[in-house]
C-alpha positions, 0 to 999 in steps of 0.5 A, a space after each residue: 500500500 503506497 501511503 503514509 506509514 504510521 509507526 507503532 510509536 505514533 499510534 495511541 493504545 487500544 480503547 478501554 473496555 466499556 462499562 466502568 467509571 474507569 473506562 471514562 477516566 481512561 478515555 479522558 486520559 487517552 484523549 489528553 495523551 493524543 493531544 499531548 503527543 501532538 502538542 495540543 495540550 500545553 502548560 495550561 492543561 499540564 499544570 492546572 495551577 497556571 491560570 488560563 490568562 497567564 498561559 495564553 499571555 505567554 503563548 501570545 507573546 511568542 507566536 503570530 496569531 493575526 496574519 496578513 492575507 498574504 501570510 494566511 495564503 502561505 499557510 493555506 498553501 502548506 496545508 494543501 498536501 497534508 492529511 488531517 492527522 497528528 503527523 500532518 499537524 506536526 509537519 505544518 508546525 515544523 514548516 511554520 515555527 513562528 506561528 501560533 500552534 493553535 492558529 495553524 491547527 485552526 486554519 488547517 481544520 478550516 481548510 481541510 473541511 472545505 476540501 472535504 466538502 468539495 470531494 464529499 460526493 466522490 467518496 460517498 458513491 456506493 461503488 466507491 464505498 464498496 471498493 474501500 470496504 473490500 480493500 479494507 477487508 483484504 488489507 486487514 487480513 493480510 496485515 492484521 497488525 498494521 493501521 490499514 484503515 488509517 493508511 487507506 484514508 490517507 491514500 484516498 485523501 479522506 478524513 480518517 474519522 469519516 473513512 471509519 464511519 463509511 467502513 463501519 456503516 458498510 460493515 453493519 449493513 452486512 451484519 444486520 441486512 439493512 441500514 443501521 440507525 444513526 444512533 447505533 452508528 454514532 454510539 459505536 464511533 464514540 465507543 469503538 469497543 461496542 463494535 462486535 468485530 474487534 479488529 474493526 473496533 481497533 481500526 475505528 479507534 485508531 482513525 478517531 484518535 488520530 484525526 484532528 479535523 473530524 470525529 467524536 473526539 474532535 467534536 468534544 474538544 471543540 465544544 470544550 475549547 469553546 466553553 473554556 474561552 467563554 469562561 475565560 472571557 467572563 473571568 477577564 470581565 470580572 477581573 476588570 469589575 465590568 458588569 455584564 449579562 452572559 448568554 444564559 442570563 439573556 436567554 432567561 430574559 427572552 432573547 433567542 439570539 444573543 452574543 456571549 456577553 452584553 455589557 451593562 455599561 458600555 466600554 471603549 476599546 481603541 476609541 470604539 464603543 463596545 456594547 457586546 462581546 462575542 467569543 470565537 475559539 477559532 481562526 477568523 478566515 474570509 469564509 467563516 467571518 463572512 458567515 458570522 457577519 451575515 448570521 450573527 454579528 450584524 444581527 447583534 449590531 442591529 439589536 444591541 449596538 456596536 460590539 467586539 469579536 474576539 478570535 482567540 486563535 487570530 484572524 486575517 488582518 484585512 478583515 478588521 475593516 468594519 470598525 467605523 460601522 460597529 464591528 471590532 476584531 481582536 485576537 485577545 481580551 483588550 488591555 486598553 479599556 475605558 468605561 463609557 458611562 455617558 455612552 448610552 444611546 436612545 436605541 441601537 442603530 439599524 443594520 447597514 445596507 
């Protein structure tokens, strides 16, 4: 099989058996092991005594997070030939050592998702799935100790987690004589030890734990990171003794679509009035920022007035062009804050045409 080979040291141990509390703890430990192997768990996770703000301040002072469009395109160019695995991320980090590791991973993930959407139909054609499945069976039989499903995913340029989903779905169809339910499929992807075939369970687990863009582990990590940065934002506001309402409080008050924080007393940041703050634990590229503007930011602006968006993993500098219209971008919590007690408006401005 002419593909990227995974050494035994680069793979994570087999999944824990189901049933006990120990399995939950072990799963968490193995998840951290996977991230640490790639460097995605740094001093903040390794040493809980270090505050999040201190850790992030140390990282920001060393690494580039805001990129010019030219720099962003250069990073994208390096991602085009890489696979969404720990090895691929490590290669990207080695090629671009001056950039924040989290920024590179966020850009890599965004770009790979775009690539996957472009090739989705090709990989999901019934004849292609059957070809992949038969290829997997043959390779697994010939090389039982090799990570054949990972190698197959790499060879055809498909996310390992998505490849595992396709192969597991096809396996269950043959086992049950029909289409498996999404509930059953998702539960087996989250807990591979539920898969009746031990060999396939091992390969599904290897694909899930080594994929940095898709899969249940990545979904869990993204959700946790998003919540972590929302908490970080609230902690920063409390440190500055700024009164605010968070998303949960606003929903209780009847708001259905809100930013993460609304300030009860507006502030000024770099000369711009801020009524609300939105936290984004990702890199702000053209596509994602345009989507957020249309689906969220202008709606917040229309209802609550001008605001601030924090892209914690950086953004393309040229996108910060809406300041005069009421949308300010930052890659961290602002340090130059001025309270604006007299900045109350008679009502929020309307969304610009």
